[in-house]
ROLUM-256458 format. One record per residue (C-alpha): residue number from 0; residue in three letters; x, y negated, z. Coordinates in Angstrom, 3 decimals. Layout:
{NUM, ala, {X, Y, Z}} ...
% end
This chain:
{0, met, {7.125, -12.625, -7.184}} {1, val, {8.141, -14.641, -10.197}} {2, asp, {5.418, -16.402, -11.896}} {3, ile, {6.606, -15.594, -15.622}} {4, asp, {8.792, -12.282, -16.245}} {5, gln, {10.687, -12.377, -19.865}} {6, gly, {12.628, -9.044, -19.534}} {7, lys, {15.536, -8.510, -21.586}} {8, arg, {17.525, -5.814, -20.606}} {9, phe, {17.348, -5.298, -16.765}} {10, ser, {15.076, -2.709, -14.845}} {11, phe, {14.972, -2.509, -11.082}} {12, pro, {12.696, -1.754, -8.383}} {13, ser, {11.472, -4.511, -6.351}} {14, thr, {10.725, -4.265, -2.475}} {15, ser, {7.264, -4.512, -0.618}} {16, pro, {6.640, -8.119, -0.194}} {17, pro, {6.520, -8.135, 3.707}} {18, gln, {10.202, -6.080, 3.723}} {19, asn, {11.431, -9.024, 1.641}} {20, his, {8.210, -11.399, 2.321}} {21, ser, {9.591, -14.634, 1.759}} {22, leu, {11.461, -13.929, -1.704}} {23, gly, {7.917, -13.574, -3.473}} {24, val, {9.300, -10.473, -4.778}} {25, ser, {6.618, -8.389, -6.845}} {26, met, {4.912, -5.128, -5.596}} {27, thr, {6.197, -3.296, -8.527}} {28, lys, {9.020, -2.013, -10.694}} {29, arg, {9.406, -4.261, -13.754}} {30, ile, {11.520, -5.598, -16.367}} {31, arg, {12.665, -9.374, -15.934}} {32, ser, {14.519, -11.889, -17.826}} {33, ala, {18.030, -12.669, -16.454}} {34, ala, {17.055, -16.099, -15.887}} {35, ala, {14.124, -14.845, -13.836}} {36, leu, {16.063, -11.701, -12.227}} {37, leu, {18.850, -14.264, -11.059}} {38, ala, {16.072, -16.621, -9.542}} {39, leu, {15.949, -13.705, -6.763}} {40, gly, {19.493, -11.587, -7.000}} {41, gly, {21.280, -13.410, -4.685}} {42, ile, {18.470, -13.363, -1.822}} {43, ala, {17.201, -10.002, -2.806}} {44, ala, {20.713, -8.436, -2.524}} {45, ala, {20.845, -9.944, 1.194}} {46, thr, {24.697, -9.667, 0.772}} {47, leu, {26.894, -12.377, 1.853}} {48, val, {30.651, -12.085, 0.913}} {49, gly, {33.462, -14.195, 2.354}} {50, cys, {33.893, -17.290, 1.117}} {51, ser, {36.745, -19.637, 1.306}} {52, ser, {36.619, -21.916, 4.528}} {53, asp, {37.267, -24.498, 2.118}} {54, asn, {34.590, -24.830, -0.714}} {55, ser, {37.200, -26.788, -3.022}} {56, ser, {34.385, -29.075, -4.156}} {57, gly, {35.359, -32.595, -5.423}} {58, ser, {36.318, -34.457, -8.075}} {59, thr, {39.640, -34.510, -9.984}} {60, asp, {40.514, -36.335, -13.158}} {61, gly, {36.956, -37.189, -13.586}} {62, lys, {35.842, -33.687, -12.949}} {63, val, {33.592, -32.463, -10.472}} {64, thr, {33.973, -29.077, -9.169}} {65, ile, {30.901, -27.232, -7.275}} {66, gln, {30.631, -23.964, -5.841}} {67, ile, {27.345, -21.971, -6.610}} {68, gly, {26.015, -19.187, -4.690}} {69, asp, {24.133, -16.016, -5.929}} {70, arg, {26.538, -14.245, -8.312}} {71, pro, {25.672, -10.861, -8.158}} {72, ser, {27.843, -8.229, -7.024}} {73, ala, {29.898, -5.815, -8.705}} {74, asp, {27.820, -2.872, -8.227}} {75, arg, {25.144, -4.920, -10.753}} {76, pro, {27.426, -5.106, -13.721}} {77, glu, {24.636, -6.394, -15.925}} {78, asp, {23.515, -9.150, -13.967}} {79, gln, {26.941, -10.348, -13.200}} {80, lys, {28.093, -10.262, -16.508}} {81, tyr, {25.064, -12.567, -17.847}} {82, phe, {25.327, -15.091, -14.652}} {83, asp, {28.921, -15.191, -15.874}} {84, glu, {28.278, -15.712, -19.316}} {85, arg, {25.681, -18.493, -18.332}} {86, val, {28.562, -20.236, -16.285}} {87, ala, {30.776, -20.309, -19.202}} {88, ala, {27.925, -21.787, -21.295}} {89, phe, {27.109, -24.402, -18.707}} {90, glu, {30.873, -25.671, -18.364}} {91, glu, {31.068, -25.704, -22.107}} {92, ala, {27.875, -27.735, -22.466}} {93, asn, {29.130, -30.274, -19.108}} {94, pro, {32.845, -30.421, -19.512}} {95, asn, {32.933, -32.686, -16.615}} {96, ile, {31.536, -30.120, -14.181}} {97, asp, {33.564, -26.938, -13.273}} {98, leu, {31.609, -24.271, -11.404}} {99, asp, {32.934, -21.673, -8.731}} {100, pro, {30.753, -18.814, -8.442}} {101, val, {30.541, -16.749, -5.209}} {102, glu, {28.270, -14.047, -4.059}} {103, thr, {27.136, -15.780, -0.980}} {104, gly, {23.362, -14.909, -0.848}} {105, tyr, {20.787, -16.198, 1.866}} {106, asp, {21.037, -13.833, 4.995}} {107, ala, {18.769, -14.725, 7.698}} {108, thr, {21.419, -13.363, 10.123}} {109, thr, {24.261, -15.452, 9.122}} {110, phe, {22.904, -18.491, 7.631}} {111, gln, {23.154, -20.766, 10.709}} {112, ala, {26.451, -19.650, 11.299}} {113, leu, {27.639, -20.790, 7.781}} {114, ala, {25.887, -23.847, 7.977}} {115, ala, {27.220, -24.730, 11.091}} {116, gly, {30.581, -24.070, 10.132}} {117, gly, {30.051, -25.971, 6.694}} {118, ser, {30.609, -23.033, 4.928}} {119, leu, {27.829, -22.971, 2.647}} {120, pro, {28.188, -22.995, -0.961}} {121, asp, {27.345, -26.606, -2.878}} {122, val, {24.146, -25.033, -4.355}} {123, met, {22.207, -21.602, -3.198}} {124, ser, {18.994, -19.908, -3.081}} {125, val, {16.869, -19.748, 0.240}} {126, pro, {13.463, -18.552, 0.618}} {127, leu, {10.562, -20.973, -0.196}} {128, thr, {9.759, -20.582, 4.064}} {129, glu, {12.967, -22.430, 4.779}} {130, pro, {12.925, -26.098, 3.445}} {131, gln, {11.469, -27.616, 6.405}} {132, gly, {13.291, -26.094, 9.177}} {133, leu, {16.225, -27.200, 7.080}} {134, ile, {15.309, -30.615, 6.790}} {135, lys, {14.941, -30.999, 10.491}} {136, arg, {18.512, -29.489, 11.237}} {137, gly, {20.116, -31.719, 8.659}} {138, gln, {21.205, -28.695, 6.371}} {139, ala, {20.048, -29.411, 3.014}} {140, ala, {20.993, -32.534, 1.153}} {141, asp, {18.298, -35.219, -0.178}} {142, ile, {18.265, -34.285, -4.015}} {143, thr, {15.298, -36.929, -5.255}} {144, glu, {17.569, -39.386, -6.772}} {145, ala, {19.485, -36.546, -8.668}} {146, leu, {16.227, -34.964, -9.510}} {147, lys, {14.972, -38.427, -11.110}} {148, ser, {17.965, -38.931, -13.018}} {149, glu, {18.144, -35.270, -14.480}} {150, gly, {14.423, -35.878, -15.375}} {151, ile, {13.435, -32.989, -13.451}} {152, tyr, {11.238, -34.824, -10.484}} {153, asp, {8.401, -34.883, -12.586}} {154, ser, {8.594, -31.841, -14.132}} {155, leu, {8.085, -29.587, -10.701}} {156, asn, {4.855, -28.860, -10.133}} {157, pro, {3.736, -31.235, -7.142}} {158, thr, {1.724, -28.701, -5.081}} {159, val, {5.210, -26.487, -4.481}} {160, arg, {7.591, -29.389, -4.634}} {161, lys, {5.511, -30.789, -1.512}} {162, leu, {6.845, -27.642, 0.384}} {163, thr, {10.468, -28.891, -0.152}} {164, glu, {9.718, -32.572, 0.979}} {165, asp, {9.961, -34.400, 4.147}} {166, ser, {7.504, -36.894, 5.599}} {167, ser, {8.603, -39.310, 3.350}} {168, gly, {8.491, -37.586, 0.313}} {169, asn, {11.877, -37.355, -0.197}} {170, val, {12.624, -33.784, -2.040}} {171, tyr, {15.248, -31.344, -0.287}} {172, ala, {15.199, -28.288, -2.877}} {173, ile, {14.158, -27.346, -6.270}} {174, pro, {11.766, -24.313, -6.432}} {175, thr, {12.721, -22.056, -8.923}} {176, asn, {9.874, -19.441, -8.464}} {177, ala, {6.667, -19.012, -6.657}} {178, tyr, {3.594, -16.664, -5.979}} {179, ser, {0.370, -17.297, -4.315}} {180, phe, {-2.279, -14.736, -3.200}} {181, gly, {-5.651, -14.375, -5.428}} {182, leu, {-8.370, -12.039, -5.699}} {183, val, {-7.336, -8.935, -8.274}} {184, tyr, {-10.567, -7.250, -9.547}} {185, asn, {-11.380, -4.893, -11.753}} {186, arg, {-13.210, -6.368, -14.698}} {187, asp, {-15.090, -3.202, -15.771}} {188, leu, {-16.279, -2.414, -12.439}} {189, phe, {-17.967, -6.456, -12.238}} {190, thr, {-19.495, -5.468, -15.471}} {191, lys, {-21.082, -2.217, -14.411}} {192, ala, {-22.044, -3.998, -11.254}} {193, gly, {-23.979, -7.128, -13.221}} {194, leu, {-21.492, -9.603, -12.017}} {195, asp, {-19.778, -11.993, -14.297}} {196, pro, {-16.103, -10.806, -14.682}} {197, asp, {-15.260, -14.217, -15.970}} {198, asn, {-16.279, -15.821, -12.793}} {199, pro, {-14.806, -13.924, -9.941}} {200, pro, {-16.169, -14.924, -6.207}} {201, lys, {-14.524, -18.199, -4.656}} {202, thr, {-15.796, -17.472, -1.041}} {203, trp, {-15.846, -14.981, 1.295}} {204, asp, {-19.496, -14.742, 1.296}} {205, glu, {-19.406, -14.195, -2.438}} {206, val, {-16.760, -11.913, -1.815}} {207, arg, {-19.242, -9.791, 0.252}} {208, glu, {-21.858, -10.071, -1.902}} {209, ala, {-19.980, -8.834, -5.126}} {210, ala, {-18.651, -5.809, -3.108}} {211, lys, {-22.232, -4.589, -2.247}} {212, ala, {-23.141, -5.004, -5.925}} {213, ile, {-20.126, -2.987, -6.931}} {214, lys, {-20.669, -0.153, -4.461}} {215, ala, {-24.151, 0.116, -5.404}} {216, ala, {-23.916, 0.309, -8.926}} {217, thr, {-20.817, 2.424, -8.984}} {218, gly, {-19.984, 4.240, -5.694}} {219, ala, {-16.405, 2.620, -5.834}} {220, ala, {-15.083, 0.638, -2.658}} {221, gly, {-16.209, -3.055, -3.286}} {222, phe, {-13.122, -4.586, -1.437}} {223, ser, {-9.793, -2.963, 0.130}} {224, val, {-7.067, -4.622, 2.719}} {225, leu, {-3.682, -3.325, 3.221}} {226, ser, {-2.781, -1.823, 6.593}} {227, thr, {0.432, -0.439, 6.868}} {228, asn, {4.523, -1.327, 6.543}} {229, asn, {3.322, -4.721, 7.700}} {230, thr, {1.479, -5.332, 4.600}} {231, gly, {-1.462, -5.555, 6.856}} {232, gly, {-0.411, -8.349, 8.663}} {233, trp, {0.804, -10.235, 5.525}} {234, gln, {-2.389, -9.994, 4.025}} {235, phe, {-4.373, -11.004, 6.912}} {236, thr, {-2.124, -13.881, 7.353}} {237, gly, {-3.052, -14.830, 3.869}} {238, ile, {-7.223, -14.218, 4.691}} {239, thr, {-6.368, -16.498, 7.776}} {240, tyr, {-4.834, -19.571, 5.954}} {241, ser, {-8.075, -19.081, 3.684}} {242, tyr, {-10.262, -19.686, 6.746}} {243, gly, {-8.485, -22.653, 7.534}} {244, gly, {-5.919, -21.248, 10.270}} {245, thr, {-2.367, -20.359, 10.902}} {246, val, {-0.421, -17.615, 12.650}} {247, glu, {2.331, -19.880, 13.793}} {248, asn, {2.915, -23.454, 14.408}} {249, glu, {4.964, -25.668, 11.973}} {250, asp, {8.209, -25.068, 13.910}} {251, gly, {7.356, -21.421, 14.578}} {252, ser, {7.551, -21.737, 18.282}} {253, lys, {3.794, -20.734, 18.960}} {254, ala, {1.860, -18.086, 17.738}} {255, thr, {-1.567, -19.119, 16.947}} {256, phe, {-3.855, -16.353, 15.747}} {257, asp, {-5.885, -16.311, 18.696}} {258, asp, {-8.181, -18.907, 17.242}} {259, thr, {-11.554, -19.003, 15.820}} {260, pro, {-10.336, -18.990, 12.128}} {261, ser, {-8.293, -15.973, 12.868}} {262, lys, {-11.179, -14.008, 14.677}} {263, asp, {-13.765, -15.360, 11.904}} {264, ala, {-11.022, -14.003, 9.331}} {265, leu, {-10.936, -10.297, 11.169}} {266, lys, {-14.664, -10.276, 11.826}} {267, thr, {-15.219, -10.531, 8.150}} {268, ile, {-13.249, -7.548, 7.385}} {269, gln, {-14.923, -5.616, 10.291}} {270, glu, {-18.029, -6.236, 9.124}} {271, met, {-17.405, -5.214, 5.408}} {272, arg, {-16.032, -2.070, 6.974}} {273, trp, {-19.039, -1.227, 9.263}} {274, gln, {-21.983, -3.222, 8.590}} {275, asp, {-21.812, -3.873, 4.667}} {276, gly, {-19.864, -0.192, 3.996}} {277, thr, {-17.670, -1.678, 1.086}} {278, leu, {-14.476, -0.932, 2.170}} {279, pro, {-12.810, 2.520, 1.594}} {280, glu, {-12.975, 5.331, 4.369}} {281, asn, {-9.073, 4.983, 4.114}} {282, ala, {-7.720, 2.918, 6.655}} {283, leu, {-4.237, 3.053, 6.239}} {284, tyr, {-3.299, 1.872, 2.628}} {285, asp, {0.152, 0.664, 1.823}} {286, val, {0.845, -1.001, -1.215}} {287, gln, {1.283, 2.065, -3.667}} {288, ser, {-1.443, 4.121, -2.678}} {289, gln, {-3.910, 1.072, -2.837}} {290, ala, {-2.681, 0.378, -6.261}} {291, gln, {-3.396, 3.774, -7.403}} {292, asp, {-7.029, 3.504, -6.371}} {293, phe, {-7.414, 0.360, -7.590}} {294, ala, {-5.999, 1.421, -10.971}} {295, ala, {-8.158, 4.810, -11.079}} {296, gly, {-11.649, 2.561, -10.401}} {297, lys, {-11.852, 3.554, -6.825}} {298, ile, {-11.639, -0.281, -5.711}} {299, gly, {-13.030, -3.130, -7.149}} {300, met, {-10.978, -5.960, -5.317}} {301, val, {-7.972, -6.436, -3.284}} {302, ile, {-5.918, -9.416, -2.457}} {303, gly, {-2.617, -9.885, -4.664}} {304, ala, {-0.923, -12.079, -6.756}} {305, ser, {-0.640, -12.303, -10.650}} {306, asp, {2.091, -9.495, -10.983}} {307, tyr, {-0.005, -7.155, -9.641}} {308, tyr, {-0.658, -6.539, -13.250}} {309, tyr, {2.911, -4.611, -13.468}} {310, thr, {1.544, -2.213, -10.715}} {311, ala, {-2.016, -1.792, -12.256}} {312, val, {-1.408, -2.050, -15.788}} {313, gln, {2.223, -1.109, -16.869}} {314, asn, {3.016, 1.443, -14.220}} {315, leu, {-0.757, 3.132, -13.352}} {316, lys, {-1.945, 2.309, -16.594}} {317, leu, {-5.132, 0.342, -15.770}} {318, pro, {-6.549, -1.026, -19.264}} {319, ala, {-5.163, -4.338, -19.664}} {320, glu, {-8.604, -5.865, -20.248}} {321, ser, {-9.777, -4.432, -17.210}} {322, phe, {-7.721, -6.156, -15.036}} {323, gly, {-8.802, -9.622, -13.405}} {324, ile, {-7.575, -12.139, -11.159}} {325, gly, {-9.167, -15.509, -9.824}} {326, gly, {-8.117, -17.736, -6.983}} {327, met, {-7.870, -16.707, -3.166}} {328, pro, {-11.398, -16.826, -1.557}} {329, gln, {-11.886, -19.564, 0.835}} {330, asn, {-13.978, -19.756, 3.716}} {331, asp, {-15.648, -23.064, 3.796}} {332, gly, {-14.159, -25.837, 1.499}} {333, thr, {-10.661, -25.387, 0.399}} {334, asn, {-8.468, -24.462, 2.797}} {335, gly, {-5.291, -22.885, 1.640}} {336, thr, {-3.714, -19.393, 0.139}} {337, leu, {-0.343, -17.948, 1.410}} {338, ser, {2.351, -18.737, -1.112}} {339, gly, {6.401, -17.339, -0.924}} {340, gly, {9.133, -17.739, -3.581}} {341, thr, {12.544, -18.912, -3.652}} {342, val, {14.347, -22.641, -3.916}} {343, gln, {17.688, -24.072, -4.529}} {344, ile, {19.234, -26.240, -1.698}} {345, val, {22.258, -28.381, -2.148}} {346, asn, {24.680, -28.935, 0.583}} {347, pro, {23.960, -31.750, 2.739}} {348, asn, {27.626, -32.673, 2.368}} {349, ala, {27.664, -33.075, -1.048}} {350, thr, {28.472, -36.089, -2.877}} {351, asp, {26.270, -37.898, -5.256}} {352, ala, {28.515, -36.657, -8.197}} {353, glu, {28.082, -32.988, -6.663}} {354, lys, {24.361, -33.243, -6.118}} {355, asp, {23.974, -34.394, -9.760}} {356, ala, {25.999, -31.423, -11.056}} {357, ala, {24.011, -29.198, -8.642}} {358, val, {20.679, -30.170, -10.264}} {359, lys, {22.272, -29.853, -13.561}} {360, trp, {23.397, -26.414, -12.924}} {361, val, {19.553, -25.367, -11.369}} {362, asp, {18.332, -27.033, -14.584}} {363, phe, {20.395, -25.006, -16.709}} {364, phe, {19.949, -21.682, -15.165}} {365, tyr, {16.762, -21.655, -13.612}} {366, leu, {14.485, -23.898, -15.320}} {367, glu, {15.491, -24.469, -18.920}} {368, arg, {12.865, -21.545, -20.340}} {369, tyr, {10.032, -23.599, -19.040}} {370, leu, {11.625, -27.012, -20.691}} {371, asp, {13.283, -26.035, -23.614}} {372, gln, {11.151, -24.505, -26.516}} {373, asp, {14.502, -22.919, -28.185}} {374, thr, {15.135, -21.168, -24.768}} {375, ala, {11.535, -20.535, -24.062}} {376, val, {10.992, -18.749, -27.590}} {377, ser, {14.357, -16.739, -27.550}} {378, asp, {13.687, -15.257, -24.109}} {379, ala, {9.992, -14.472, -24.842}} {380, lys, {10.848, -12.840, -28.322}} {381, ala, {13.578, -11.048, -26.943}} {382, ser, {11.233, -9.832, -23.985}} {383, asn, {8.276, -8.771, -26.438}} {384, glu, {10.630, -7.185, -28.535}} {385, ala, {11.833, -5.110, -25.652}} {386, gly, {8.179, -3.916, -24.941}} {387, ser, {8.184, -5.875, -21.657}} {388, val, {5.363, -7.772, -20.293}} {389, thr, {5.674, -11.168, -21.787}} {390, gly, {3.943, -14.266, -21.053}} {391, leu, {2.300, -13.368, -17.403}} {392, pro, {0.826, -16.177, -16.047}} {393, gly, {1.226, -17.061, -12.182}} {394, leu, {1.764, -19.965, -9.635}} {395, pro, {4.286, -22.175, -12.071}} {396, val, {7.338, -24.193, -10.431}} {397, val, {6.875, -26.903, -13.330}} {398, asn, {3.824, -29.298, -13.878}} {399, ser, {0.895, -27.839, -15.452}} {400, asp, {1.573, -29.900, -18.700}} {401, glu, {4.715, -28.092, -18.855}} {402, tyr, {3.596, -24.908, -18.249}} {403, asp, {0.782, -25.311, -20.986}} {404, gln, {3.420, -26.430, -23.185}} {405, tyr, {5.678, -23.210, -22.356}} {406, phe, {2.616, -20.944, -23.250}} {407, asp, {2.067, -22.792, -26.412}} {408, trp, {5.972, -22.416, -27.537}} {409, ile, {5.642, -18.547, -26.826}} {410, lys, {2.159, -17.781, -27.899}} {411, asp, {3.541, -15.716, -30.596}} {412, tyr, {4.998, -13.260, -28.504}} {413, ile, {2.416, -13.099, -25.353}} {414, asn, {1.212, -9.280, -24.906}} {415, val, {-0.889, -9.559, -21.851}} {416, pro, {-4.877, -10.958, -21.971}} {417, thr, {-3.980, -14.370, -20.747}} {418, ser, {-7.523, -15.323, -20.844}} {419, asn, {-8.041, -12.651, -17.498}} {420, phe, {-5.810, -15.197, -15.825}} {421, thr, {-7.943, -18.140, -16.422}} {422, pro, {-9.795, -18.148, -12.978}} {423, tyr, {-6.623, -17.806, -10.953}} {424, arg, {-4.865, -20.575, -12.758}} {425, glu, {-7.690, -22.952, -12.334}} {426, ala, {-8.138, -22.457, -8.828}} {427, ser, {-4.083, -22.723, -8.444}} {428, thr, {-4.445, -26.624, -9.113}} {429, asp, {-7.085, -26.992, -6.084}} {430, ile, {-6.131, -24.737, -3.648}} {431, pro, {-3.168, -26.005, -1.277}} {432, val, {-0.217, -23.282, -1.047}} {433, ile, {0.938, -22.863, 2.433}} {434, pro, {4.270, -20.842, 3.119}} {435, glu, {4.688, -17.722, 5.229}} {436, pro, {5.732, -18.054, 8.924}} {437, val, {8.723, -19.490, 9.404}} {438, asn, {9.811, -17.316, 12.565}} {439, asn, {9.899, -13.646, 13.066}} {440, ala, {7.549, -13.254, 10.349}} {441, gln, {8.014, -9.395, 10.154}} {442, glu, {7.001, -9.143, 13.928}} {443, val, {4.018, -11.101, 13.543}} {444, tyr, {3.132, -9.079, 10.429}} {445, gly, {4.095, -5.544, 12.313}} {446, ala, {1.531, -6.778, 15.310}} {447, leu, {-1.068, -8.002, 13.058}} {448, asp, {-0.908, -4.464, 11.040}} {449, thr, {-2.155, -2.906, 14.439}} {450, val, {-4.916, -5.276, 14.973}} {451, val, {-6.134, -4.609, 11.002}} {452, gln, {-5.751, -0.621, 11.508}} {453, thr, {-7.991, -0.739, 14.934}} {454, val, {-10.559, -2.653, 13.155}} {455, leu, {-10.744, -0.589, 10.350}} {456, thr, {-10.853, 2.503, 12.602}} {457, asp, {-13.109, 1.533, 15.548}} {458, gln, {-16.617, 0.034, 14.764}} {459, asn, {-16.597, -1.351, 18.264}} {460, ala, {-13.123, -2.959, 17.990}} {461, asp, {-13.117, -6.160, 20.248}} {462, val, {-11.756, -8.799, 17.524}} {463, ser, {-10.953, -11.697, 20.318}} {464, gly, {-9.417, -9.140, 22.754}} {465, leu, {-7.066, -7.684, 20.045}} {466, leu, {-6.039, -10.895, 18.491}} {467, ser, {-5.287, -11.967, 22.119}} {468, gln, {-3.120, -9.248, 23.012}} {469, ala, {-1.399, -9.322, 19.621}} {470, gln, {-0.641, -13.033, 20.073}} {471, thr, {0.936, -12.502, 23.568}} {472, asp, {2.878, -9.516, 22.400}} {473, val, {4.628, -11.629, 19.632}} {474, gln, {4.926, -15.272, 21.552}} {475, ser, {7.446, -13.318, 23.781}} {476, arg, {9.713, -12.656, 20.691}} {477, leu, {9.341, -16.076, 19.184}} {478, gly, {11.737, -17.731, 21.068}} {479, arg, {14.523, -14.984, 20.274}} 
% end
């Protein structure tokens, strides 16, 4: 999911997050800016076309040529046209750099073969789950000095940048979009229940109390979780993080959800369903069906990211003033929130000149709207005039000062109730972001779907036994 969507002319459906989980793709159909769209385009397409075994990167006559991935394919003509226009504009602005665009996008089934064969483009998109593994395997270049030379290093959000660093603080990827879980809530139901809509729950104990108040005052379910199509496992992973747990160890070789934090997280869901009576009778929600009930005022709180706004408000017509979002509730202290997104990596064999050129391209194509006033205003104006959601806050890839400056630049064109996102933005500076599982995430999510469904349908479900069996099932597959 993209932190800011400044739509120009492209409209297309997103995928359910767990089906393309590491992209951070939104839960909804939306209109994006070309820059935001293309930040995801190569990956979302999951298309890998043949590229020459010779990337033809290098320097001739003082010029540097780099191969750039993620060019949209011919079945997306408008996207491809925009990409090619930006390539031409970049080359005009940087006459010493030639770009060689290819359609190579990230595909988990072929990436390792390309990397082993030395056939990766000089710069391309990969999911935010990947940098730590790439660093350990030597499959991404250290671009710290190039970032500093280009003046980008200090502009990046340090919380997100940390996910791309090694133990010494060297940077191996550039975040270009990111999302993190938070608590989405209906401000109108909060008011009816006597709750402060500007001060949403910050802990799971507070969530439970708020859910009880909503149920008692309005009859609506106070809280709801997803449970189907791998979304239940996806959300439960995020809840486990907020309890201080994990579902895999760092290198993805071991399942870790048969532990105290996971058990406590699952027990909370179980008790809210059967003791508190604040979860819906429906135990089989997917993203769309849950969003329909949330927008209809039948659910008070759900887990989501800021672009849940598109689903609830733009698509399902929840009044904009009723939409609220806070940080991901935490159990004890500040543990973390699940995050996803996209980063750009540079080929580990790149020369210093090629690294510099690659960083310049990423800055120009993906980050310029945050760092250049003219670009920011132009994109926001076009988005607003097109009737698209403009100025939606989210987890920024730039630092808080740059992000605040960006919003100040576009303030005349913002058409969302920005203050309703204040609790989420404030929490994002305090709660660590934790990437999704690095190994077989979909199998982990699928196994945990079953666990969540069982707890929601069987009040006598054995929490420890469910998690232990699911861990055994998943562990047998992590080594594949």
